N, C-alpha and C positions, 0 to 999 in steps of 0.2 A: 460355624459363621461364615456368610459371604459379606464382605465391605469391597460398595464400588465407589469408585474413586471418577466423579462425571465430567472434570475437567480436561479438557483438551491436552493432548502431550506437552504442547511448548509452552501453553501458559502453566502446565503443571508441574512441571519442573523447577517454574520461576518460586515457588510455593509451598511443595515437597521435596526433600530431600530425600536420599537413601536411608539415615537416621530416621526419618520419622516414619517412610513404608515400611522399616523393617519394624519397628512396634506395635504400626497396625498387624502386621503378619502373625505377631507372637498370637491373637487373637482370632483367627481366621485366614480366609482363601481371600487374597486382595484382588479385586479385578481393576484394572487399570483401563482406560481410554485412551489407547496408542493412536488415533486417530488424530492429522490436525485440525479436525472441527468438532464441533458439540452440536449437531442437529440432532430432532427427535427421533431419528433412526439409529442414529450411534448412541443416542444416549439407553433406547430402550436394548440395545444389544450389550451394553454394559451393566447396565441394573438389571438385567433379569435373573429372577433369585436371589435378589440382593436381602439380604435381613437390617445393613443399615448401607445408607447413600451418602457420600460424602461431595457436597456442591462448592462452589468459589465463583472467582470472576471469572464471565464467559457462560454459565451454562445457563441455558435456555428454561422456561417454568414446567416445572414435574405436572404436567397435564394428564389427566385421566387415564390418556391411551400408553402414556410412558406410565404409568403406577401402577396399569394392570399385568406389565410385564412382572413385577415383584409382588406379587398377595399376600409374601410374609415379610413385607416392610416394617419397621415399627420407629424407624430413627433417622432424621435427614442430620446430619452435620454439615451447616453450612462454613466453610472455611473463609469465611470474607465478615463485609458487614451488615448492611440493611438485608434484611431475608425477603423484599419486599419481589427481588428480581425473580424467585425462584418457586414462590408458595403459590400455591393456587388451595381453593375451598375443598377440592375434594382432599386435602393431606388431612384437614381438622374432620372432614366425613369419618373418614376410615381410622381416626386415632392416631393418625401417624407424629409422636413426638418430632417437634423440631427446635435446634439450638444452634444457635449464633455464635461469632467470634468478635464482637465488640471490644471487648475489654482489653485486649491486646493490641487492638486497632486506638484504642481510645488513649492506651500510655503514649502510645508512639503522638496524639493527635498533641495530649497534655506536654510532654518534652517540647515540641517544636510551638506549643504556644508558649514555652516558659524560655526557651531559647527568644523570641521574638522580643518577650517581655524584656529581657535584660540589653539587649543589643539596643532594641530601639530607646528606652529611658537612657543608655548609655548613648546615643546618637551615633552608632559606629558608622551608619552605611554612609552621612556627610561627610565626615571625619576621614571617613579613611578616603573619599573622596577628594575633598581639601588637600589631604596629606600629598596624595597623586597630582597635585596642581603645584607642590611645592611650599604648601601651607604646615603651620604647625603648631600643637597646642590643643589645650582643652578649656580653652577661655569661651565657652557656649553657655548658656543659660539651663538651654534646653538635655544638658547632660545632666541626668542624674542616677540617683542609688536605686535599688532594689530595697530602700527602707524609709520607715515612716511615711509611707504613702498607703495610699487605699487604692485596690484591685475589686474591679467588678468582676462577675461572674455570670453567664446568663446559661442558665442550665446546668445541673449537680449529675446530669447520667456521667456514663462512664469517664468520657472526658474529661467531663469540667468539675467530678468528684477526683480526680489523679491528677488535673491541674490546682487544684485548693489544695491536695496531698503536699505535692512540690512545694509549694510556695511556704509552706510549716516551717522551710529552713530560712526563714526572711522575717524581720518584722516588720510586718505590713498587717492591715486590716483587709478583712476580706471580706465582701460582699456578695451573697448570692442572691439571686432573682432566677425561683424558681419557684411554678404554683403548685407540683405535685410535690413537694418536699417542705412538711415542718418546720418549725423554727429547732423542734429539740434536734431533728436531724441534720440541720444545718450548723447546728453547732456541733454536733459530732463528728459532720467533717472537718471542722475547722473555719466556718463562717458563719456571718451575721446575716439570717433574710430577710430579705428587704423586698420593698414594692422596685418596682421600675423606676418610677421616675425619681426615686433617693436616690438609687445605685447612678442615674443618668448625670445626675447636679456633683454626687460627691467622689465619684471614682476618678483617678489619674491614668489609671489603664483600664477598659473593657475588654473582657474575653469572651468571645463567642461561640458557644458549642453546645446551642438548642437544632433541634431537629428541623426537617425543613418538613412544613407541614403546614395547613391551611391558615391556622392560628398564627404562623410567626413569619408571614410571608408579607416582605415590605415592613419589617417589624421596625427595622433602625428607618425611619421617616425622616422627610427636613424636620418635624417637627421636634421628635424627638434627638435630632442630630445637634438640634441647637441649642438642649440644655446640658450639652457636656460641655465639659471645661477648657477653655482654651487650654493647649498644648497636650490634649488627650490623646492618647495612644489606643486606639483602636484596632482590635486583630479578630479576625474571621478564620477560622479554621474548620466552619463546619459546611454550611451551604452558603451559597451566593446568593439565593432568592431573599435569605434573611436583611439584605441592607439593599435601601433603596440606591440603586448607586448614581443615576443622576443629584439625587439629594444628596451623597456622600461627597461627589465632584465640585458642585458648589461650594460645600464646606472646604474642601482640602484646597480649593483655586483662590480662596482667600487664605489662607496657609495656616489657619486656626487649628487643624487636626493634624497626626499622624496616622497612618494608617498601614497594617501590615495585611495583606492577605494572599492569602492560600486559594480562595476559593473567588470566581465568578459569577456570574449568571447574564449568557451561560459560558461556557467554557469550551475555547479557550477564550478569550477578548478578543476583537477585533483589534488587527494591525495598528491602526492607527486611535485605538481607547487609552482615553486620556489616564488609565491608571498604567499604559506602560510609561509616560512620559512624566507625570508630579513629579516632583523631587522628594515631595511628602509622602509618598506610597513604596512601600517593598511590594513585589507581587513576584509569587514564587509559585509555580504549576498543580496544584494542589498535590504536596508530596508530604503531607503531615502525619495521613496517616498508616502507609506503611510500604517503605519502597525495600527494593534489594535484599539485604540482608534480616530487613525487621518482618520481612513476610514469613519469614521461619519463625518469628517469635506466632504469627496466625497459625502455621502449621500444626506449632507443639500444642499450640491451646485448643486447635479442634481433636490429635490426640488425647488430651487430657480430659477432654470434654466426653469422647466415646468411652474412657476408662473411668469415670464418672459413673455414667450411664450404666454398663457392664457389673459395678462393683454395686447398682443400688443407690448411689448419691445422688445428693442434690446437684445436676448441672446448671453453672452457674449461667449459661447465656440462653437457657429456655425461654421460648417465646411462643405465645399463646394467640389465638386469632383475636379477643378482645385487645390485645394489648396494640395490633399491629399501626393503628389510626394515631398513636403516638410517638410512632418509629419514621426517622428519616426514609 
């Protein structure tokens, strides 16, 4: 069994530690890309003769020319999120199976969204600033508990589903908008399925976990933002394209909403972007998915997924060609 890890050395070492490589070596010969680049030529050298290839951030598309170097390739494990940067039609033509690691990334995103939820409800950022200015106290109507309120979740995919799971520890009502999930499936997750308009009107907090696809482009436009409650907290840890940023700026400038944004469109926002200065915006640099030690959770999941394949078990992150248009 030949297992090729295509990611360039410096990037690979951030994700895969010795413990992960040693687990892989129990299953066969592990070939590493020990160069500092991931060009087509370097990929050809690394993947030559491989039965399984592991890709990740920074890896180029698996073209026909690259795949021709691995005629026995049966599986690609993408140790990252969306597989769109690496898949090509030839993978499906040759019956090569593809799986990704959106599940561990989704956990990190959900945990970040929960952190935003609690800290924004408590109005921690504003109170931190006022405390630095010599003030003290919580006599602020915007300080709320994660209790007796309504949380709206946009999309019940990996991240949204785990966010809903985390919310089960709190006494809150959870609404879910996802056209691909039934009412029964939503209930199993711990939420009530709703239409988008109802969710917008009822929610005290709205957390976006939808993919960036044509159907979600500008989904939160001026009309929909106006339907949201005064003092509603809007959290976006998904993709910046889902929000009409000019429309959101207009609402935020009135002081009507509070936004926690881990993503923008484009990234990064320009230096003088209003998101950087508006007092009712928390802006973080796309850190929700996996950073530093969180990357090892992705690596371990990739190893586990490879082992599920070798054991004939169902791979949790397997992606099929017909699903690509539903993914980010």
